[in-house]
C-alpha positions as CSV (number, residue, x, y, z in Angstrom):
1,M,123.5,119.8,91.8
2,T,120.2,121.2,92.1
3,R,117.4,120.5,89.2
4,Y,113.9,121.6,88.6
5,E,111.0,119.5,87.5
6,Y,107.8,120.7,86.2
7,D,104.6,119.3,87.6
8,E,102.4,119.1,84.8
9,E,99.0,117.4,86.8
10,A,99.4,120.2,89.3
11,S,99.8,123.1,86.9
12,Q,96.6,122.1,85.5
13,R,95.2,121.8,88.7
14,F,95.9,124.8,90.0
15,H,96.0,126.9,87.3
16,M,99.6,128.0,87.4
17,D,103.3,126.6,87.1
18,V,104.1,123.9,89.5
19,V,108.1,123.5,89.8
20,Y,109.6,121.5,92.3
21,E,113.4,122.4,93.4
22,I,115.4,118.7,93.1
23,D,118.4,118.2,94.9
24,D,120.3,115.5,93.1
25,R,123.4,115.4,95.4
26,P,124.8,112.0,95.9
27,T,123.8,110.5,99.6
28,P,126.5,108.9,101.8
29,V,126.2,104.9,102.5
30,A,125.2,105.4,106.3
31,R,122.7,107.9,105.7
32,W,120.8,105.4,103.0
33,L,121.4,102.4,105.3
34,D,119.5,104.7,108.2
35,A,116.7,105.3,105.9
36,M,116.5,101.9,104.8
37,R,116.4,100.6,108.8
38,R,113.4,103.2,108.7
39,L,111.7,101.6,105.7
40,N,112.2,98.3,107.7
41,S,110.5,99.3,110.6
42,I,106.9,99.5,108.8
43,N,104.6,96.9,110.1
44,D,102.1,97.0,107.7
45,P,101.6,93.3,105.9
46,L,100.5,94.7,102.8
47,A,103.3,97.2,102.6
48,R,106.0,94.6,103.6
49,R,105.2,92.3,101.0
50,I,105.5,95.3,98.2
51,L,108.3,96.5,99.6
52,A,109.8,93.0,99.6
53,L,109.1,92.8,95.5
54,H,110.9,96.0,95.4
55,R,113.9,95.9,97.7
56,D,116.5,95.8,94.7
57,C,114.9,98.3,92.6
58,G,117.6,101.1,91.5
59,S,120.2,98.3,91.9
60,G,119.9,97.3,88.2
61,S,118.3,94.0,89.1
62,G,115.3,95.2,90.5
63,A,111.8,94.6,89.5
64,C,111.2,98.0,88.2
65,D,114.7,98.2,86.6
66,S,115.8,97.9,82.7
67,G,119.4,97.0,83.8
68,L,120.9,100.2,83.3
69,E,120.4,101.5,86.7
70,D,123.7,100.0,88.2
71,E,124.4,102.4,90.3
72,P,126.5,102.7,93.8
73,I,124.7,103.5,97.1
74,A,126.5,106.3,97.2
75,R,125.7,108.0,94.0
76,R,121.8,107.4,94.5
77,V,119.5,110.3,95.0
78,G,116.4,108.8,96.0
79,W,114.3,105.5,96.6
80,G,114.8,103.0,93.6
81,C,111.6,103.2,92.6
82,E,108.1,105.3,92.4
83,T,106.5,102.2,94.3
84,T,108.9,102.5,97.4
85,S,108.7,105.9,96.9
86,V,104.9,105.9,97.2
87,I,105.0,103.9,100.5
88,A,107.9,105.6,102.1
89,H,105.7,108.7,102.0
90,H,102.4,107.2,103.1
91,F,104.6,105.9,106.4
92,G,106.5,109.1,107.0
93,V,110.0,107.9,105.8
94,D,112.0,110.2,104.1
95,Y,115.1,109.3,102.0
96,P,118.3,110.9,103.7
97,E,118.8,114.7,102.4
98,A,122.5,115.5,101.0
99,P,124.9,117.0,103.0
100,P,125.3,120.2,102.2
101,A,127.2,121.4,99.4
102,P,130.8,123.0,100.1
103,D,131.2,126.4,99.8
């Protein structure tokens, strides 16, 4: 299912409404595993240490989790936390897209 997210900061900066389309369909485990392999290919020492601290985020037992996020890998729609997302974006590692919705 596609949802929309309003970006307050960008809207103020550009003096117009900025809305992002968010695709929150589940990602197959194989695609998540491929994304994690690419994430693990980052060689920057600081990034590696930070990723090690946030490796379990999104599983319910990670540094950024409240304990309520116990969600199977196949149902996840993004990186486990914002920290991991920022590092992945900086190094050009995209989270795998969900397969197209059946017609």
